[in-house]
C-alpha positions as YAML, in Angstrom:
chain: A
units: angstrom
residues:
- id: 1
  name: UNK
  ca: [0.00, 0.00, -0.02]
- id: 2
  name: UNK
  ca: [1.43, 3.38, -1.07]
- id: 3
  name: UNK
  ca: [1.10, 5.97, 1.69]
- id: 4
  name: UNK
  ca: [3.28, 8.61, 0.06]
- id: 5
  name: UNK
  ca: [0.44, 11.18, 0.14]
- id: 6
  name: UNK
  ca: [0.82, 11.32, 3.95]
- id: 7
  name: UNK
  ca: [4.09, 13.16, 3.46]
- id: 8
  name: UNK
  ca: [2.50, 16.02, 1.41]
- id: 9
  name: UNK
  ca: [1.82, 19.54, 2.68]
- id: 10
  name: UNK
  ca: [-1.35, 19.92, 0.62]
- id: 11
  name: UNK
  ca: [-2.88, 16.76, 2.07]
- id: 12
  name: UNK
  ca: [-2.33, 17.84, 5.68]
- id: 13
  name: UNK
  ca: [-3.39, 21.45, 5.15]
- id: 14
  name: UNK
  ca: [-6.58, 20.19, 3.51]
- id: 15
  name: UNK
  ca: [-7.22, 17.75, 6.36]
- id: 16
  name: UNK
  ca: [-6.78, 20.60, 8.81]
- id: 17
  name: UNK
  ca: [-9.22, 22.83, 6.94]
- id: 18
  name: UNK
  ca: [-11.79, 20.05, 6.82]
- id: 19
  name: UNK
  ca: [-11.53, 19.43, 10.55]
- id: 20
  name: UNK
  ca: [-11.78, 23.15, 11.47]
- id: 21
  name: UNK
  ca: [-14.65, 23.78, 8.97]
- id: 22
  name: UNK
  ca: [-16.51, 20.69, 10.06]
- id: 23
  name: UNK
  ca: [-16.11, 21.69, 13.68]
- id: 24
  name: UNK
  ca: [-17.53, 25.17, 12.97]
- id: 25
  name: UNK
  ca: [-20.51, 23.71, 11.15]
- id: 26
  name: UNK
  ca: [-21.05, 21.16, 13.92]
- id: 27
  name: UNK
  ca: [-20.95, 23.80, 16.68]
- id: 28
  name: UNK
  ca: [-23.23, 26.19, 14.74]
- id: 29
  name: UNK
  ca: [-25.88, 23.56, 13.98]
- id: 30
  name: UNK
  ca: [-27.93, 24.52, 17.03]
- id: 31
  name: UNK
  ca: [-27.88, 28.26, 16.26]
- id: 32
  name: UNK
  ca: [-30.61, 29.97, 14.27]
- id: 33
  name: UNK
  ca: [-29.41, 30.19, 10.62]
- id: 34
  name: UNK
  ca: [-31.59, 32.98, 9.27]
- id: 35
  name: UNK
  ca: [-31.29, 34.15, 5.67]
- id: 36
  name: UNK
  ca: [-28.82, 36.24, 3.64]
- id: 37
  name: UNK
  ca: [-30.84, 39.40, 4.41]
- id: 38
  name: UNK
  ca: [-31.50, 38.64, 8.06]
- id: 39
  name: UNK
  ca: [-28.55, 36.57, 9.22]
- id: 40
  name: UNK
  ca: [-28.89, 34.61, 12.42]
- id: 41
  name: UNK
  ca: [-26.06, 33.73, 14.79]
- id: 42
  name: UNK
  ca: [-25.45, 30.44, 12.99]
- id: 43
  name: UNK
  ca: [-25.23, 31.92, 9.44]
- id: 44
  name: UNK
  ca: [-21.61, 33.09, 9.39]
- id: 45
  name: UNK
  ca: [-20.01, 30.09, 11.15]
- id: 46
  name: UNK
  ca: [-22.00, 27.68, 8.98]
- id: 47
  name: UNK
  ca: [-21.15, 29.40, 5.70]
- id: 48
  name: UNK
  ca: [-17.53, 29.94, 6.62]
- id: 49
  name: UNK
  ca: [-17.19, 26.33, 7.91]
- id: 50
  name: UNK
  ca: [-18.69, 24.95, 4.69]
- id: 51
  name: UNK
  ca: [-16.25, 27.06, 2.64]
- id: 52
  name: UNK
  ca: [-13.33, 25.76, 4.73]
- id: 53
  name: UNK
  ca: [-14.48, 22.19, 4.12]
- id: 54
  name: UNK
  ca: [-14.71, 22.80, 0.36]
- id: 55
  name: UNK
  ca: [-11.23, 24.33, 0.26]
- id: 56
  name: UNK
  ca: [-10.01, 21.45, 2.40]
- id: 57
  name: UNK
  ca: [-11.37, 18.87, -0.01]
- id: 58
  name: UNK
  ca: [-9.64, 20.72, -2.87]
- id: 59
  name: UNK
  ca: [-6.29, 20.68, -1.03]
- id: 60
  name: UNK
  ca: [-6.62, 17.01, -0.06]
- id: 61
  name: UNK
  ca: [-7.24, 16.15, -3.74]
- id: 62
  name: UNK
  ca: [-4.19, 18.23, -4.72]
- id: 63
  name: UNK
  ca: [-2.16, 16.40, -2.08]
- id: 64
  name: UNK
  ca: [-3.29, 13.02, -3.43]
- id: 65
  name: UNK
  ca: [-2.39, 13.96, -6.98]
- id: 66
  name: UNK
  ca: [0.96, 15.60, -6.35]
- id: 67
  name: UNK
  ca: [2.44, 18.22, -4.10]
- id: 68
  name: UNK
  ca: [5.34, 19.48, -2.06]
- id: 69
  name: UNK
  ca: [6.64, 17.05, 0.53]
- id: 70
  name: UNK
  ca: [7.08, 17.99, 4.16]
- id: 71
  name: UNK
  ca: [10.72, 18.98, 4.65]
- id: 72
  name: UNK
  ca: [10.98, 19.90, 8.31]
- id: 73
  name: UNK
  ca: [9.70, 18.97, 11.72]
- id: 74
  name: UNK
  ca: [7.50, 20.94, 14.09]
- id: 75
  name: UNK
  ca: [8.91, 24.05, 15.67]
- id: 76
  name: UNK
  ca: [8.74, 23.68, 19.42]
- id: 77
  name: UNK
  ca: [9.36, 27.42, 19.79]
- id: 78
  name: UNK
  ca: [6.30, 28.27, 17.69]
- id: 79
  name: UNK
  ca: [4.15, 25.64, 19.42]
- id: 80
  name: UNK
  ca: [4.85, 27.31, 22.77]
- id: 81
  name: UNK
  ca: [4.96, 31.01, 21.83]
- id: 82
  name: UNK
  ca: [1.89, 31.26, 19.58]
- id: 83
  name: UNK
  ca: [-0.67, 29.90, 22.11]
- id: 84
  name: UNK
  ca: [0.92, 32.07, 24.83]
- id: 85
  name: UNK
  ca: [0.60, 35.16, 22.64]
- id: 86
  name: UNK
  ca: [-3.13, 34.44, 22.22]
- id: 87
  name: UNK
  ca: [-3.51, 34.03, 25.96]
- id: 88
  name: UNK
  ca: [-1.65, 37.35, 26.42]
- id: 89
  name: UNK
  ca: [-4.06, 39.06, 24.02]
- id: 90
  name: UNK
  ca: [-7.04, 37.67, 25.91]
- id: 91
  name: UNK
  ca: [-5.66, 38.88, 29.23]
- id: 92
  name: UNK
  ca: [-4.77, 42.36, 27.93]
- id: 93
  name: UNK
  ca: [-7.90, 43.16, 25.88]
- id: 94
  name: UNK
  ca: [-9.97, 44.01, 29.00]
- id: 95
  name: UNK
  ca: [-7.14, 45.24, 31.24]
- id: 96
  name: UNK
  ca: [-5.04, 47.36, 28.85]
- id: 97
  name: UNK
  ca: [-7.33, 47.95, 25.88]
- id: 98
  name: UNK
  ca: [-7.53, 46.96, 22.21]
- id: 99
  name: UNK
  ca: [-4.40, 48.73, 21.00]
- id: 100
  name: UNK
  ca: [-1.94, 47.40, 23.60]
- id: 101
  name: UNK
  ca: [-3.43, 43.90, 23.37]
- id: 102
  name: UNK
  ca: [-3.14, 43.79, 19.58]
- id: 103
  name: UNK
  ca: [0.44, 45.19, 19.64]
- id: 104
  name: UNK
  ca: [1.41, 42.58, 22.24]
- id: 105
  name: UNK
  ca: [-0.19, 39.80, 20.16]
- id: 106
  name: UNK
  ca: [1.61, 40.73, 17.00]
- id: 107
  name: UNK
  ca: [5.00, 41.36, 18.54]
- id: 108
  name: UNK
  ca: [4.92, 38.24, 20.71]
- id: 109
  name: UNK
  ca: [3.73, 36.12, 17.78]
- id: 110
  name: UNK
  ca: [6.66, 37.35, 15.69]
- id: 111
  name: UNK
  ca: [8.95, 36.02, 18.41]
- id: 112
  name: UNK
  ca: [7.93, 32.50, 17.30]
- id: 113
  name: UNK
  ca: [10.11, 32.94, 14.23]
- id: 114
  name: UNK
  ca: [13.88, 33.15, 14.32]
- id: 115
  name: UNK
  ca: [13.85, 35.17, 11.08]
- id: 116
  name: UNK
  ca: [11.85, 38.20, 12.20]
- id: 117
  name: UNK
  ca: [13.58, 41.56, 12.46]
- id: 118
  name: UNK
  ca: [12.56, 43.94, 15.30]
- id: 119
  name: UNK
  ca: [12.13, 47.04, 13.09]
- id: 120
  name: UNK
  ca: [9.98, 45.17, 10.58]
- id: 121
  name: UNK
  ca: [7.90, 43.56, 13.31]
- id: 122
  name: UNK
  ca: [7.28, 46.91, 15.00]
- id: 123
  name: UNK
  ca: [6.32, 48.61, 11.74]
- id: 124
  name: UNK
  ca: [4.00, 45.74, 10.80]
- id: 125
  name: UNK
  ca: [2.46, 45.73, 14.29]
- id: 126
  name: UNK
  ca: [1.73, 49.48, 14.15]
- id: 127
  name: UNK
  ca: [0.28, 49.21, 10.62]
- id: 128
  name: UNK
  ca: [-1.85, 46.19, 11.37]
- id: 129
  name: UNK
  ca: [-3.09, 47.65, 14.64]
- id: 130
  name: UNK
  ca: [-4.12, 50.87, 12.88]
- id: 131
  name: UNK
  ca: [-6.01, 48.84, 10.20]
- id: 132
  name: UNK
  ca: [-7.77, 46.77, 12.90]
- id: 133
  name: UNK
  ca: [-8.81, 49.89, 14.86]
- id: 134
  name: UNK
  ca: [-10.22, 51.40, 11.67]
- id: 135
  name: UNK
  ca: [-12.10, 48.29, 10.64]
- id: 136
  name: UNK
  ca: [-13.25, 46.80, 13.90]
- id: 137
  name: UNK
  ca: [-13.70, 49.79, 16.21]
- id: 138
  name: UNK
  ca: [-14.61, 52.65, 13.96]
- id: 139
  name: UNK
  ca: [-16.18, 51.03, 10.87]
- id: 140
  name: UNK
  ca: [-17.93, 48.06, 12.56]
- id: 141
  name: UNK
  ca: [-18.48, 49.89, 15.87]
- id: 142
  name: UNK
  ca: [-17.29, 47.06, 18.12]
- id: 143
  name: UNK
  ca: [-17.29, 48.23, 21.74]
- id: 144
  name: UNK
  ca: [-13.56, 47.89, 22.47]
- id: 145
  name: UNK
  ca: [-11.83, 50.41, 24.65]
- id: 146
  name: UNK
  ca: [-8.76, 51.46, 22.63]
- id: 147
  name: UNK
  ca: [-6.55, 52.16, 25.67]
- id: 148
  name: UNK
  ca: [-8.03, 51.23, 29.02]
- id: 149
  name: UNK
  ca: [-9.06, 54.21, 31.10]
- id: 150
  name: UNK
  ca: [-7.96, 56.76, 28.49]
- id: 151
  name: UNK
  ca: [-9.72, 56.22, 25.19]
...
């Protein structure tokens, strides 16, 4: 039996998308779906989950046909730092505000890579934080305090 497809990036990325999308659809099944004009709480996770499953099936098929093989192992540094940076964001969003929490998330996430450069990370963090403030706080009107106690 030829199991060469198990060493392909496309196969595993597709499998991951299928699991995440299927999980989103499964969790959202008890929420009211609504319609395109009057979306219920289950509309977005169901539609997004279904799209993830479709993309996942495409990638699995690509992985079965041909694809790039896995060349390296898991990065222990990334496996530790990335979840910790998400926890840091969760802790800071209420205590310090949206801007400090997002800056901390981006900068600490960049520490997971050995190739990131401090100036580039800082510039990207400031740019991405500004875009997120414009989109989520000002355009969508989400009730996040930008800097706790100040703004």
